[in-house]
C-alpha positions as CSV (number, residue, x, y, z in Angstrom):
1,I,-169.0,-117.4,27.7
2,M,-172.4,-117.3,28.5
3,V,-172.1,-114.1,30.5
4,T,-170.3,-112.6,27.5
5,G,-172.9,-113.4,25.1
6,A,-175.6,-112.2,27.8
7,V,-173.6,-108.9,27.8
8,H,-173.2,-108.6,24.4
9,H,-177.3,-109.2,23.5
10,Y,-178.5,-107.2,26.2
11,L,-176.3,-103.8,24.7
12,I,-177.7,-104.9,21.3
13,G,-181.0,-104.7,23.2
14,Q,-180.1,-101.3,24.4
15,G,-179.0,-100.1,21.2
16,I,-175.6,-99.3,22.7
17,R,-172.9,-102.2,21.6
18,T,-171.6,-99.9,18.7
19,D,-170.3,-97.8,22.0
20,A,-169.2,-100.0,24.0
21,N,-165.9,-102.8,24.1
22,L,-166.0,-106.0,25.8
23,I,-162.5,-106.8,27.0
24,I,-162.6,-110.5,28.2
25,E,-159.9,-110.9,31.0
26,T,-159.8,-115.0,31.2
27,G,-157.5,-117.9,32.6
28,L,-160.0,-120.3,30.9
29,A,-159.0,-119.6,27.1
30,R,-155.5,-121.0,26.1
31,D,-156.0,-122.0,22.3
32,S,-156.8,-120.4,19.6
33,H,-160.1,-122.5,19.2
34,Q,-161.3,-120.9,22.8
35,I,-160.4,-117.3,22.0
36,A,-162.6,-117.4,18.7
37,V,-165.4,-118.8,20.8
38,L,-165.1,-115.7,22.9
39,I,-165.0,-113.0,19.9
40,G,-167.9,-114.9,18.3
41,F,-169.7,-114.4,21.7
42,G,-169.4,-110.9,21.6
43,A,-165.9,-110.1,22.8
44,T,-163.8,-107.3,21.3
45,C,-160.5,-108.2,23.0
46,V,-159.4,-111.3,24.9
47,Y,-156.4,-111.2,27.4
48,P,-155.7,-114.6,27.9
49,Y,-153.4,-114.3,31.5
50,L,-153.1,-117.7,32.5
51,A,-151.5,-118.7,29.2
52,Y,-149.1,-116.0,29.6
53,D,-148.4,-117.4,33.0
54,V,-147.5,-120.7,32.0
55,I,-145.5,-119.5,29.0
56,D,-143.2,-117.9,31.5
57,D,-143.2,-120.4,33.9
58,L,-142.4,-123.1,31.0
59,V,-139.1,-120.8,30.1
60,A,-138.1,-120.4,33.9
61,T,-138.2,-124.0,34.3
62,G,-136.1,-124.8,30.9
63,E,-139.3,-126.8,29.4
64,L,-139.2,-123.8,26.6
65,L,-136.7,-122.5,25.4
66,G,-135.7,-119.0,24.6
67,D,-137.0,-115.5,25.8
68,P,-140.2,-115.4,27.8
69,I,-141.2,-112.4,26.0
70,Q,-140.5,-114.1,22.1
71,A,-142.8,-116.9,23.6
72,R,-145.4,-114.6,24.3
73,V,-145.4,-113.0,20.9
74,N,-145.0,-116.5,19.1
75,F,-148.3,-117.5,21.3
76,R,-150.2,-114.4,20.3
77,K,-149.0,-114.8,16.6
78,G,-150.3,-118.2,16.3
79,L,-153.6,-116.8,18.0
80,D,-153.7,-114.2,15.1
């Protein structure tokens, strides 16, 4: 999070923040609050790959019922 904030403020200082997107690929963000914090620190987009991997694993082991793609869609809808 600190790196995202530092990059965000550096780009502002250079006057080029509006010309750049910060796309964060992270295994740490797993819920809506954590995603919101990253966006609050200047992230344009967050890809929580570990959360998606966990969803896939839960479906594969039968701990979560349903289609893994639909489970990802539901997770994303919850974040939105």
